[in-house]
C-alpha positions as CSV (number, residue, x, y, z in Angstrom):
1,X,156.9,-39.5,-37.6
2,X,158.8,-37.3,-35.1
3,X,159.5,-34.7,-37.8
4,X,156.3,-32.6,-38.2
5,X,157.8,-30.9,-41.3
6,X,157.2,-34.2,-43.1
7,X,153.6,-34.5,-42.0
8,X,150.6,-33.0,-43.8
9,X,148.6,-31.9,-40.8
10,X,145.5,-31.7,-42.9
11,X,145.6,-35.5,-42.8
12,X,144.8,-35.4,-39.1
13,X,141.6,-33.5,-39.8
14,X,140.7,-36.2,-42.3
15,X,141.5,-38.9,-39.8
16,X,139.4,-37.3,-37.1
17,X,136.4,-37.2,-39.5
18,X,137.0,-40.7,-40.8
19,X,137.0,-42.1,-37.2
20,X,133.8,-40.2,-36.4
21,X,131.9,-41.2,-39.5
22,X,133.4,-44.7,-40.1
23,X,132.5,-44.2,-43.7
24,X,134.7,-42.7,-46.5
25,X,131.9,-41.2,-48.6
26,X,130.2,-39.4,-45.6
27,X,133.6,-38.2,-44.4
28,X,134.4,-36.8,-47.8
29,X,131.0,-35.0,-48.0
30,X,131.7,-33.4,-44.6
31,X,135.2,-32.3,-45.6
32,X,134.2,-31.1,-49.1
33,X,136.4,-33.7,-50.7
34,X,135.7,-36.1,-53.5
35,X,135.4,-39.8,-52.5
36,X,138.6,-40.7,-54.3
37,X,140.5,-37.9,-52.5
38,X,139.2,-39.1,-49.1
39,X,140.2,-42.7,-50.0
40,X,143.7,-41.4,-51.0
41,X,144.0,-39.6,-47.7
42,X,143.1,-42.8,-45.9
43,X,145.9,-44.7,-47.7
44,X,148.4,-42.0,-46.8
45,X,147.2,-42.1,-43.1
46,X,147.7,-45.9,-43.1
47,X,151.2,-45.4,-44.3
48,X,151.9,-42.6,-41.8
49,X,150.7,-44.7,-38.8
50,X,151.7,-48.1,-40.2
51,X,148.3,-49.4,-39.4
52,X,145.1,-50.1,-41.4
53,X,143.2,-47.7,-39.1
54,X,139.8,-48.6,-40.5
55,X,139.0,-52.2,-41.5
56,X,135.9,-53.3,-43.4
57,X,133.5,-55.4,-41.4
58,X,130.2,-56.2,-43.0
59,X,128.8,-53.1,-44.6
60,X,130.8,-50.6,-42.6
61,X,134.3,-49.7,-41.5
62,X,135.5,-50.4,-38.0
63,X,138.4,-48.6,-36.3
64,X,141.4,-50.8,-35.4
65,X,142.7,-50.7,-31.8
66,X,145.4,-48.3,-32.9
67,X,142.8,-46.0,-34.4
68,X,140.7,-46.1,-31.2
69,X,143.7,-45.2,-29.2
70,X,144.3,-42.2,-31.4
71,X,140.8,-40.9,-31.2
72,X,141.0,-38.9,-27.9
73,X,144.6,-37.5,-28.3
74,X,143.8,-36.6,-31.9
75,X,140.6,-34.7,-30.9
76,X,142.6,-32.9,-28.1
77,X,145.4,-32.0,-30.5
78,X,143.0,-30.6,-33.1
79,X,141.2,-28.6,-30.5
80,X,144.5,-27.1,-29.3
81,X,145.5,-26.2,-32.8
82,X,142.2,-24.4,-33.3
83,X,142.7,-22.5,-30.1
84,X,146.2,-21.4,-31.3
85,X,144.8,-20.1,-34.5
86,X,141.9,-18.3,-32.7
87,X,140.1,-17.7,-35.9
88,X,137.5,-15.0,-35.5
89,X,133.9,-16.2,-36.2
90,X,132.3,-14.9,-39.4
91,X,129.9,-12.0,-39.0
92,X,126.4,-13.3,-38.9
93,X,125.4,-10.3,-41.0
94,X,127.7,-11.5,-43.8
95,X,127.1,-15.2,-43.5
96,X,125.6,-17.0,-46.5
97,X,124.4,-20.4,-45.5
98,X,121.6,-22.9,-45.6
99,X,120.9,-24.5,-42.2
100,X,118.9,-27.8,-42.6
101,X,116.4,-28.5,-39.9
102,X,114.4,-31.7,-39.2
103,X,111.3,-31.0,-37.1
104,X,107.9,-32.5,-37.0
105,X,105.1,-30.7,-38.8
106,X,103.2,-29.3,-35.8
107,X,106.1,-27.4,-34.1
108,X,107.4,-26.5,-37.6
109,X,104.1,-24.8,-38.5
110,X,104.2,-22.7,-35.3
111,X,107.9,-21.9,-35.8
112,X,108.8,-21.3,-39.4
113,X,107.4,-17.9,-40.0
114,X,108.8,-16.5,-36.8
115,X,112.2,-18.1,-37.4
116,X,112.4,-16.6,-40.9
117,X,111.4,-13.2,-39.6
118,X,114.0,-13.3,-36.8
119,X,116.8,-14.4,-39.1
120,X,115.9,-11.7,-41.6
121,X,117.0,-9.2,-38.9
122,X,119.9,-11.0,-37.3
123,X,121.4,-13.1,-40.1
124,X,119.7,-12.2,-43.4
125,X,121.9,-14.4,-45.5
126,X,121.1,-17.5,-43.5
127,X,118.3,-19.6,-45.0
128,X,116.4,-22.2,-42.8
129,X,115.6,-25.3,-44.8
130,X,113.0,-27.6,-43.2
131,X,113.4,-31.1,-44.3
132,X,110.7,-33.8,-44.6
133,X,110.0,-35.5,-41.3
134,X,110.1,-39.3,-41.1
135,X,110.4,-39.8,-37.3
136,X,113.0,-39.2,-34.6
137,X,115.1,-42.2,-35.4
138,X,115.4,-41.3,-39.1
139,X,116.2,-37.7,-38.0
140,X,119.1,-38.7,-35.7
141,X,120.5,-40.9,-38.4
142,X,120.4,-38.1,-40.9
143,X,122.0,-35.8,-38.4
144,X,124.9,-38.3,-37.9
145,X,125.3,-38.5,-41.7
146,X,125.6,-34.7,-42.0
147,X,122.4,-34.6,-44.0
148,X,120.9,-32.2,-41.4
149,X,122.3,-29.6,-39.1
150,X,119.6,-29.5,-36.3
151,X,116.8,-31.8,-35.1
152,X,113.9,-30.7,-32.9
153,X,111.7,-33.4,-31.6
154,X,110.8,-35.8,-28.8
155,X,114.2,-37.6,-28.6
156,X,115.8,-40.4,-26.7
157,X,119.0,-39.7,-24.8
158,X,121.7,-39.3,-27.5
159,X,125.3,-40.2,-27.2
160,X,128.4,-38.2,-28.5
161,X,129.1,-37.1,-31.1
162,X,125.4,-36.1,-31.0
163,X,124.3,-33.5,-28.4
164,X,120.9,-32.3,-27.1
165,X,119.3,-29.7,-24.9
166,X,115.7,-29.2,-23.8
167,X,113.6,-26.6,-25.6
168,X,110.3,-26.9,-23.8
169,X,108.0,-29.1,-21.7
170,X,104.6,-29.7,-23.3
171,X,101.3,-31.0,-21.9
172,X,98.1,-32.3,-23.4
173,X,94.7,-30.7,-23.4
174,X,91.4,-32.2,-24.6
175,X,89.8,-30.5,-27.6
176,X,86.4,-30.8,-29.2
177,X,84.1,-28.6,-31.2
178,X,82.2,-25.9,-29.3
179,X,78.7,-27.2,-28.6
180,X,80.0,-30.8,-28.4
181,X,77.7,-33.0,-26.2
182,X,80.6,-33.7,-23.8
183,X,81.6,-30.1,-23.4
184,X,79.0,-28.9,-20.9
185,X,79.7,-31.3,-18.0
186,X,83.0,-32.7,-19.1
187,X,84.3,-35.7,-17.0
188,X,86.0,-39.0,-17.6
189,X,82.8,-40.9,-18.5
190,X,81.7,-38.3,-21.1
191,X,85.3,-38.2,-22.5
192,X,85.2,-41.9,-23.1
193,X,81.6,-41.9,-24.4
194,X,82.7,-40.4,-27.7
195,X,85.1,-41.5,-30.4
196,X,88.7,-40.3,-30.2
197,X,91.2,-39.1,-32.8
198,X,94.6,-40.8,-32.4
199,X,97.7,-39.3,-33.9
200,X,100.3,-41.9,-35.0
201,X,102.9,-41.9,-37.7
202,X,102.7,-45.7,-37.9
203,X,98.9,-46.1,-37.8
204,X,98.8,-47.4,-34.2
205,X,95.4,-47.3,-32.6
206,X,96.8,-47.5,-29.0
207,X,99.0,-44.9,-27.2
208,X,100.3,-44.5,-23.6
209,X,96.8,-43.2,-22.7
210,X,95.3,-46.6,-23.4
211,X,97.7,-48.2,-21.0
212,X,96.6,-45.7,-18.3
213,X,93.0,-46.5,-19.0
214,X,93.5,-50.2,-19.0
215,X,95.0,-50.0,-15.5
216,X,91.6,-48.6,-14.4
217,X,89.7,-51.3,-16.3
218,X,88.6,-48.7,-18.9
219,X,89.0,-48.3,-22.6
220,X,88.1,-45.8,-25.3
221,X,86.8,-46.0,-28.8
222,X,89.1,-44.8,-31.6
223,X,87.2,-43.1,-34.4
224,X,90.1,-42.3,-36.7
225,X,93.9,-42.4,-36.8
226,X,95.9,-39.7,-38.6
227,X,99.6,-39.2,-39.0
228,X,99.8,-35.5,-38.1
229,X,98.5,-33.2,-35.4
230,X,97.7,-30.7,-38.2
231,X,95.0,-33.0,-39.5
232,X,93.1,-33.2,-36.2
233,X,91.3,-29.8,-36.0
234,X,89.4,-30.1,-39.3
235,X,88.1,-33.5,-38.2
236,X,86.6,-32.0,-35.0
237,X,84.5,-29.5,-36.8
238,X,81.0,-30.8,-37.4
239,X,81.6,-34.1,-35.7
240,X,81.5,-35.7,-32.2
241,X,85.2,-36.7,-32.3
242,X,87.4,-35.7,-29.4
243,X,91.2,-35.3,-29.4
244,X,94.0,-34.9,-26.9
245,X,96.5,-32.4,-28.4
246,X,99.7,-30.7,-27.3
247,X,98.8,-27.3,-26.0
248,X,100.9,-25.5,-28.6
249,X,98.9,-27.2,-31.4
250,X,95.7,-25.6,-30.2
251,X,94.8,-22.2,-31.7
252,X,92.8,-19.6,-29.8
253,X,89.7,-20.4,-31.8
254,X,86.2,-19.7,-30.4
255,X,84.8,-22.6,-32.4
256,X,86.8,-25.0,-30.1
257,X,86.1,-26.2,-26.6
258,X,89.3,-27.0,-24.7
259,X,89.3,-28.9,-21.4
260,X,91.9,-30.3,-19.0
261,X,92.2,-34.1,-19.3
262,X,90.0,-35.8,-16.7
263,X,92.9,-38.0,-15.7
264,X,96.7,-37.5,-15.7
265,X,98.3,-37.6,-19.1
266,X,102.0,-37.7,-19.4
267,X,103.4,-34.7,-21.3
268,X,106.7,-34.7,-23.2
269,X,109.9,-32.7,-23.6
270,X,110.8,-31.2,-27.0
271,X,114.6,-31.4,-27.5
272,X,117.0,-29.8,-29.9
273,X,119.9,-32.0,-31.1
274,X,123.0,-31.3,-33.1
275,X,126.3,-32.9,-34.0
276,X,129.7,-32.1,-32.5
277,X,130.7,-30.9,-36.0
278,X,128.4,-27.9,-35.5
279,X,129.3,-27.2,-31.8
280,X,131.5,-24.3,-32.7
281,X,129.7,-23.2,-35.9
282,X,128.4,-19.7,-35.1
283,X,125.7,-19.9,-37.8
284,X,124.2,-23.2,-36.7
285,X,124.5,-22.1,-33.0
286,X,122.7,-18.9,-33.8
287,X,119.8,-20.7,-35.5
288,X,119.6,-23.1,-32.6
289,X,119.5,-20.3,-30.1
290,X,116.9,-18.5,-32.1
291,X,114.7,-21.6,-32.3
292,X,115.0,-22.0,-28.5
293,X,114.0,-18.4,-27.8
294,X,111.1,-18.4,-30.2
295,X,109.6,-21.6,-28.9
296,X,109.9,-20.4,-25.3
297,X,108.3,-17.1,-26.3
298,X,105.5,-18.8,-28.2
299,X,104.5,-20.8,-25.1
300,X,104.6,-17.8,-22.8
301,X,102.9,-15.3,-25.1
302,X,100.1,-17.6,-26.3
303,X,98.7,-19.5,-23.3
304,X,95.7,-21.7,-24.0
305,X,92.5,-20.4,-22.4
306,X,90.2,-23.2,-21.3
307,X,86.8,-22.3,-22.8
308,X,83.7,-22.8,-20.6
309,X,80.2,-22.9,-21.9
């Protein structure tokens, strides 16, 4: 073990990935290896360290105490080796990659055309691939499994090896059709007098707003529940439904009346998340930075004007 000439240093890269994934197949996928090749590497590592390293427990592999003790010095050693090599990053102009992004439909609709146009200039060989959205929990799981490169959503605080940064702060506005009976003298009573559209991916009829109303001894009537913000605006046309929407989901449309909520509604923060495996990847980093810049510009360039009748 003291003679590095007898050690295949590639095995240390495999070990680092195995400890991170705790799953041979996922580690193999990340490393571009076949599953048998990754299993063979694990057996060689067990012989090298004279320790099982990963032991099966239930449906997953759990690192042994020896493996846990190796985790930090191994990561430090690999980082030092990368620093010694000082490999120049590939030119973004020559990069040929697909970057997989998980993002809910409303921000995706506002983003995708601008993102493609921006990348066509700065990294024409990079293709953004937006994956089907099934909620933040599913998105973070797929990010951990290397099934996605970036996630943009309302996210809980994540733990390493996942990382996150804020993209924007969003607030809600009340929207209805122009000419709606509540629009002329809009207040809390008139807001609650008409049926509301609720957006819920799980079919829930109550949100945080209902908790705020209940504290005041108030309630609202839910007219319809839909799974996507994109389905709301067609419902408002020709009906007396009212909706509370994130400001960036509201187009500058003269057929809409937009009002400030008559009581305080909590907004939300949209975060971008990635995995440590992409932290030094110039292509993924460039796409992440582009998304951040575009969303910031979109909010600054397209403020919502509150229509008054």
